[in-house]
C-alpha angles and dihedrals in degrees: 000000000000090000088064088068093063102030129039117254113161099211096046094041090049092051091052093046092047091049091051093042096237135111125263090244092056093055100035111020090161092060106032134042124223092272091054095254121139115260112232106244092211095050111128092230092058121079117229120242121240089249091064089064095068117123127228122240111241113250090239088067091054098061117118114239114251090245090062100046116117117230 
């Protein structure tokens, strides 16, 4: 469940919060509102994290060279 510490996942985050005896909002205010609902990451009132500004590598750069293809 270590991935639940870096990425929101309601079931896993709720299990951790219940075990610690705190609310989801207390542990992860950036992911959950006071009622325990998920905060929409694209909501205009929320600021985007630096991680959301990563760029994707074009598929053309992901092709395997012909010399490396497996028969």
